[in-house]
C-alpha positions as CSV (number, residue, x, y, z in Angstrom):
1,M,0.0,0.0,0.0
2,N,1.2,3.3,-0.8
3,G,0.7,6.5,1.3
4,Y,-2.3,7.5,-0.7
5,G,-4.2,4.3,-0.1
6,L,-3.4,4.3,3.6
7,R,-4.7,7.9,3.8
8,A,-7.8,6.9,2.1
9,I,-8.4,3.9,4.4
10,I,-7.7,6.1,7.5
11,F,-10.0,8.8,6.1
12,T,-12.8,6.3,5.4
13,I,-12.4,4.8,8.9
14,C,-12.6,8.3,10.4
15,I,-15.7,9.1,8.5
16,V,-17.3,5.8,9.5
17,F,-16.3,6.3,13.1
18,G,-17.7,9.9,12.9
19,L,-21.0,8.6,11.4
20,L,-21.2,6.0,14.1
21,L,-20.7,8.6,16.8
22,I,-23.3,10.9,15.3
23,S,-25.8,8.1,14.9
24,G,-25.1,7.0,18.5
25,C,-25.7,10.5,19.8
26,E,-28.8,10.7,17.8
27,E,-30.1,7.5,19.4
28,Q,-29.3,8.9,22.8
29,R,-31.3,12.0,22.0
30,L,-34.3,10.0,21.1
31,P,-34.8,8.7,24.7
32,D,-34.2,12.2,26.0
33,T,-36.8,13.5,23.5
34,K,-39.2,10.8,24.6
35,Q,-38.5,11.4,28.2
36,S,-38.9,15.2,27.7
37,R,-42.2,14.6,26.0
38,F,-43.3,12.3,28.9
39,V,-42.2,14.9,31.4
40,A,-44.0,17.6,29.5
41,A,-47.2,15.5,29.4
42,E,-46.9,14.7,33.0
43,N,-46.4,18.4,33.8
44,I,-49.5,19.3,31.8
45,Q,-51.5,16.6,33.7
46,L,-50.2,17.9,37.1
47,K,-51.1,21.5,36.1
48,K,-54.6,20.3,35.3
49,Q,-54.8,18.5,38.6
50,L,-53.6,21.7,40.4
51,E,-56.2,23.8,38.6
52,Q,-58.9,21.3,39.6
53,R,-57.7,21.4,43.2
54,D,-57.7,25.2,43.1
55,E,-61.2,25.1,41.8
56,D,-62.2,22.7,44.5
57,I,-60.7,24.9,47.1
58,A,-62.4,28.0,45.8
59,S,-65.7,26.0,45.7
60,Q,-65.2,24.9,49.3
61,N,-64.3,28.4,50.4
62,Q,-67.5,29.7,48.8
63,L,-69.6,27.0,50.4
64,Y,-67.9,27.7,53.8
65,G,-68.6,31.4,53.4
66,Q,-72.3,30.7,52.6
67,Q,-72.6,28.4,55.6
68,L,-70.8,30.8,57.9
69,Q,-73.1,33.6,56.8
70,E,-76.2,31.4,57.4
71,Q,-74.9,30.4,60.8
72,Q,-74.3,34.1,61.7
73,Q,-77.8,35.0,60.6
74,L,-79.2,32.1,62.7
75,L,-77.1,33.2,65.7
76,A,-78.4,36.8,65.3
77,K,-82.0,35.4,65.1
78,C,-81.4,33.3,68.2
79,K,-80.0,36.2,70.2
80,K,-83.0,38.3,69.2
81,S,-85.3,35.5,70.3
82,V,-83.4,35.1,73.6
83,E,-83.7,38.8,74.2
84,S,-87.4,38.7,73.4
85,L,-87.9,35.8,75.8
86,K,-86.1,37.6,78.6
87,I,-88.3,40.6,78.2
88,Q,-91.4,38.4,78.1
89,A,-90.2,36.5,81.2
90,N,-89.6,39.7,83.1
91,K,-93.0,41.0,82.1
92,N,-94.7,37.7,83.2
93,I,-92.8,37.8,86.5
94,Q,-93.9,41.4,87.1
95,E,-97.5,40.5,86.3
96,Q,-97.4,37.5,88.7
97,V,-95.8,39.5,91.5
98,S,-98.3,42.3,90.9
99,S,-101.2,39.8,91.0
100,V,-99.9,38.1,94.1
101,L,-99.2,41.5,95.8
102,T,-102.7,42.6,94.9
103,A,-104.2,39.5,96.4
104,V,-102.0,39.8,99.5
105,M,-103.0,43.5,99.9
106,E,-106.7,42.6,99.5
107,M,-106.3,39.8,102.0
108,N,-104.5,42.1,104.4
109,A,-107.2,44.7,104.2
110,K,-109.9,42.1,104.8
111,L,-108.0,40.7,107.8
112,Q,-107.5,44.2,109.2
113,K,-111.2,44.9,108.8
114,E,-112.0,41.5,110.4
115,N,-109.5,42.2,113.2
116,A,-111.2,45.6,113.8
117,Q,-114.6,43.9,114.0
118,L,-113.3,41.3,116.4
119,K,-111.8,44.0,118.6
120,T,-115.1,45.8,118.6
121,Q,-116.9,42.7,119.6
122,L,-114.4,42.0,122.4
123,K,-115.0,45.5,123.8
124,T,-118.7,45.2,123.7
125,T,-118.8,41.7,125.2
126,G,-116.1,42.6,127.7
127,E,-117.9,45.6,129.1
């Protein structure tokens, strides 16, 4: 072999080796590309799940707000009712005390009158 043939063989081997390296790198890129696509799809799915979770949280917050408002209205209604019942109870107590007091006063007046009559009778029978 002469120098020209040897150079041609070395040149051909270098080209083949270079092509093998390029094709080998290309094959390595394919799994990276597939993996990247898989990661991208997974990220999209996770973003959708996050959006759904955020919507669920917003929905729950709205429901909680409505329930809280209803409970506050119910509490205000109950407080108003309790206050009304206290006023009515005080009024009933005053009426009962007044009626008992009136009855006692009437009974006291009757007993005083009867006591006076008995005193008069005692004086008249004792004399």
